[in-house]
N, C-alpha and C positions, 0 to 999 in steps of 0.2 A: 493635429498635430503631432509627430513623433515627441516620445520621449528624452527629456536630457541623456548624454550619453548614448543617443543612437549616432553611427556614424555612413558614411557613406565614400565611396570614391566618383569623382569626378575629374572630367578636361575643363577646366571653366576656358572662356572664351573672352576675351576682354573686350576684344573687336564688337561683339554682338549685342554689348550695352543699347543700342540704340533700340535693338526690336523692342528690348524690356521697356525702355525709355515711353516707348509709341503707346504701350499698350496701359503705363502708370499715367500718363497724359490722357486717357479716353476714361481710366478708375484704377486710382490708383490700390486698391482693394483687390483687384486682380491679377498684380504682383508681389508674390513673397517678397518682404521686406527685408534687404541684408546678405539677400542672394543672387551672386552676381553669376552671368548669362554663361551657363554653362550643359554640357551631356554629361551627366552620370552612366555610369559605367556598371555600377553596383550600389541598389539602395533598396532596402538598407543593407548594412555590409557588418560586418562584423558587431558585437555591442562593445562596444570602448569597455565593458568592467572585464572581461573576455579576451581581450586584443593580446596579442601575442608579438613577439620581437618577430617571429616567422611569420607571422603574416604581413608585418611593415616591408619584413625580407622578402615574400611573397610578390606585394604589392610593386615595391621598387623594380625586382628582376621582370615582371610582366612589362611595364610601362618598358624596361630597356630595350624590349623586344620588340618595338613595333614603334618604326619612326615618325619623326615630327610629319606635321602636312599640314599644306596648304589648302585650307578649304573655299568651296564658295557655296553661299548657302542662295537656296533657290526658292524654294517650295514650300507653302504653307500649309501645314495641314490642321485641321479646324475636326475635331469630336465636340458632345454636347459638354459643355461647360472646361473648356478645353483646347487652346491655341498654341499652334507649336510652329515652330523650323526644323524641317528636316534635316538629318546628317548624315548620309550612307554610306558615305567613306570614310565612317568611324567605326561602323556594324560591326567591322572585323576584330576591333579589340573591345567592345559590348560586346560579344560574343565570345571572345579570351575569359573576359574575368567572367563571364557569364560560366565556363567550363571549370574555370581554376576554380571556384568555390557555388558549387554543382549544388549544393546543399541549401542554400544561399535563393530565397523565389524573388527575384527582381519585383521590384513595388508591391509585396508581400502577394503577387499570384494575378493581381488588378487588372494588368495589364497584358495578361499571356507569358505562357514561357520564354519569349523569347520578343521582348517590347524592342521598338523601332527605336534609334539611336536619333535621338532629337535632341532642340534646346526649345522648354517649356518660357511660352513666352507669357503667357496668361492661363490661370484658374476660376475656377469658381464662377465664370462665367455663364450664369444661369439663364440671363439676359439676352436672346439670340441677336438683340438686336447691337447690344456693348459687344458682342463676340465677333457681328459682322463689320461694327467698327474698327475692332482691333485689328480682324486678317485682314481689311484695309489698307489701314498705316501701314501695317508691318509687311503687307505685297510691294505697298508706293518705296519699301527701301531695300528691296532685292531687286538683283541678286547683290550680295555683301558679302566680303573676303575676310578671312578670319586665318588663324593658324592656331594649330593643336598643337602645342608645345613640350605639356607636363601634364603629368594625373596628376592629382592633388585626392590625399585624403583629411577628410571632414567629418568633426565631430559638434553634436548639436550640443551646446552650455546654455543655458539658462535665460541669456541674452544674445541668443543667435549662435549660429554655426562658424565654427573656426578652424581653420587649416591645423592639421598636427605635422604635417608633412608634404613637401612636394616633392615629384620623383620625376625628370627628365624623359621624355619619349627620346628612343632611341640611342640611349645610356649616357653618362655622364655628362657629357656635353651640349645635349640634345637634338646629335644629328641626326 
């Protein structure tokens, strides 16, 4: 678990919540409590203690440079202890955030220099049978339509992740 003050830049996908709900019904321990369905653009981001107004302005500006997008989630990805749904349409924005803050290593480097855009459905699925059940349950919910409309900067507090601000994709009106 990261320390309070850790930040991340994400795109929340509320319509993808049923994917996490399906994993939770199999084993609540596999789903991060209080974290909505999302695609991480950059995690960890700049620690809150050194986050500047310029960082926030840059997040807003980069978000505005990408259009809002309708997405079709179709493919489940499974790695040991991990079940996700790929979101390749958001890879360009993930890559742009990595490029803008090239000194930050996504996920601390655990998944390589260019992690694929995805919605994490279950983590810590050490039991292959539980992971297989999650994969099957999620697979039955796909394809799933959702919309990426905004980028959110979130901060980890003592009681969980909290939004610091939301920046629409495609400019002030999200168009």
